[in-house]
N, C-alpha and C positions, 0 to 999 in steps of 0.2 A: 247672811250673817246670823250666827246663833248666839243667844243670850241664855245663860244658865241662872236659875233662881231657885230658892228654897221656899216652899210654901208650907206654913204651919197652920193646922186647923184653928179657926177663930175661937172655938170652944175651949181651947187650951190657953191658959194664961201662965206663961212660964217666964222665968227670969233669964237673963243672959247666961247665968251659970248653968242653967238646966238645958240650954240649947244643945250642948254637947252630949247630953244623955238622951236626947230625943231622936227617934228614927224619922227624919223628915221625908216629905214627899219631894222628890227631885223631878223637876219637869224641865223641858226644853222649850223655850219660846222662840219661834222662828219668825223673825222680822224680815219683811221684804224690803230690801234697800236697793235702790238703783235698778229695780226690775229683776233682781237675782233672788231666787227663792231656794232654800235648801230642799233637797229631795227627801222623801220619807225615809230612805235607807240611811241618809246622813243623820236625820233626827233620831232614828232608832239606835244608831251607833252611839250617839252622844248620850242617850238615855241609858244604854247598857254600860258605857264607860263610867258615867257619873252616878249611877244608882248604888250608892253604898253609904254607910253611916259616916257622918261628918267626924264625930269623935274629936272635936276640938281643932281639926285641920282646917285652915282657912279655905274658903271656897275658891279663891284665886289659884291656890296650889292644885286643887282638884281640876280646875279648868285647864291649867297648864299641862297636868298629866294627861287629861283627855285630849288636849291638842297634840301632845307628843304621840299618844296612842293613835290618834287620827292620822298623823303623818306616817306613822309606821304602817297603819292599815292601808293608807294610800300607796305607800311604797310596796307593800305586799301585793296590793291589787295590780299595780304597775308591773311588778315582777311576774305575777300570775299571767297578766296579759302578754308580757314579753315571752314567758314560757310557752303560752298558748301559740303566739305567733311563731316562735321557734319550732314548736311541734308541728304547726301547719307547714312551715317551711321545710322541716325535715320530712314531713309526709309528702309534700310536693316533690322534694328531691328523691325520696324513695320511689314515688310513682314515676318520676322521670327515669330513674335507674331501671325500674321494672319495665317501662316502655322501651328503653334502649335495649334491655335484655331480650324482650319479646321481639324487637326488630332484628337484633342480632341472631336470635333463634330462627326467625323466619328466613333471614339471609342464609344462615347455615343450612337450613332445610332445603332452600332453593339451590344452593351450591351442591348439597348432597344429591339432590334429584338430578342436577345437571351432570354431576360426576357419574351417577348410575346410568344416565342416558348415554354418556360418552363410553362408559364401559360396555354397555350393551351393544352400542354401535361398533366398538372395537371387536367384540366377540362375533358380531355378524360379519365384519370384514374378514376376521380370521377364519370363520367358517367358510366364507366364499373362497378365500385363498386356499384352504385345505381342499375344497372341492375341485378348484382349478388344478391344484397340484396332483390330486388323484387322477383327474382327467388326463393331465399331461403324462403321468406315469403310465396310464393305460394305453395312451396313444404311442408312447415310446416302446412299451412291450409289444404292441401290435406291429410297430415298424420293425422291431428286432425280429419278430417271427416272420414277417414278410421278407426281410433281408435274408434270414437263414433259409427260407423256402426258395428264394431266388438264387441264392448261392448253391443250394442243393440242385436246383434245376440246371444251373450253369455247369456244375460238375458232371451231372448226368449227360448233358448235351456234349460236353467235352469228351466224356468217355465214349459216347455214341459216335461222335465225329472221329475220334481216334480209332475206334473199331472199324468204322466205315473206311477210313484211310488205309488201315491195315488190309482190310478185305479188298480194297481197290488196288493196292500194291500187289497182293497175291493174284488178283484177277489179271492185272497187267502182266505179271510174270508168266502166268498160265497162257495168256494170249501170245506173249512173245515166244514161249516154248512151242505152242501150237503152230505159230507162224513158221518157226524153224523146221518143225517136223513136216509141215505142209510143203515147205520149199524143198526139203529133202525128197519128199514123195514126188514132187513135180520133176525134180532132176532125175530121179530114178525112173519115173514113168517116161520121160522124154528119151532117156538112154535106151530103154527097152523098145520104144517105138522105132528108134533108128536101127536097132539091131535086128529086128524081126524081118524086114524085107530082104536083107542080105541072106539070111538063112533060107528063105524061100527060093531065091534065084539059084543058088548053088545046089540046093537039094533037088 
C-alpha cells in the first residue's frame, strides 16, 4: 500500500492560504501491510506522477490521477507483455515455418537427387539398349552377308551341276554314237571275214 504526503520544511511558517503558493516536497511513504511491500519501480512511478505543484488542487485528486495513471501504466505494461508474448509466438511460428521450409527444401533436394538418379539409370539402360540394338544390327548384317554368300555358292553349284549334267549328256550321246559306229564296224568286219575265204577257194 502507498501513502502520499506533502512535507513542508519546518523553517517555513506559512498559512493555509500560502500552501498553494509553495512548491512542496512530495514523497511517497511505503508501508508494509500484510507482508506486501511496493517495489522501488512502483515508488518511483508514484513519485514521478505526483511530483508537481499543488496549486490549490486537493491532494486526493492528485492521488486519484496518480492511481488512474498507475492503472494505465499497468495496462500499458500488460499490453507490452502481451505484445512481447505475441512477438515471441510470432517468432516461434516463423521459426516453425522456417523449419518446415527447410524440411520441405531437404525433401525437395532428396526427391531431386532421386529423380536425377533415376534419370541416370534410365540413360544407362537406354545406352545398354542402344548397344544391344547395334550388336543385333551388326549380327543381322553379318547374317545377311552369310546368306548372300551361301546363295551365291548355291547358284554357282547349280551352274556347275547344270554344266556337268550337260557335259554328261553330251558324253552319253558321244558314247551312244561311238557304240553305234563300233557296232557298224563289227558288222562290216564280220561280213568281210565271211567273204574272204570264198574268194580264196574260187581263185
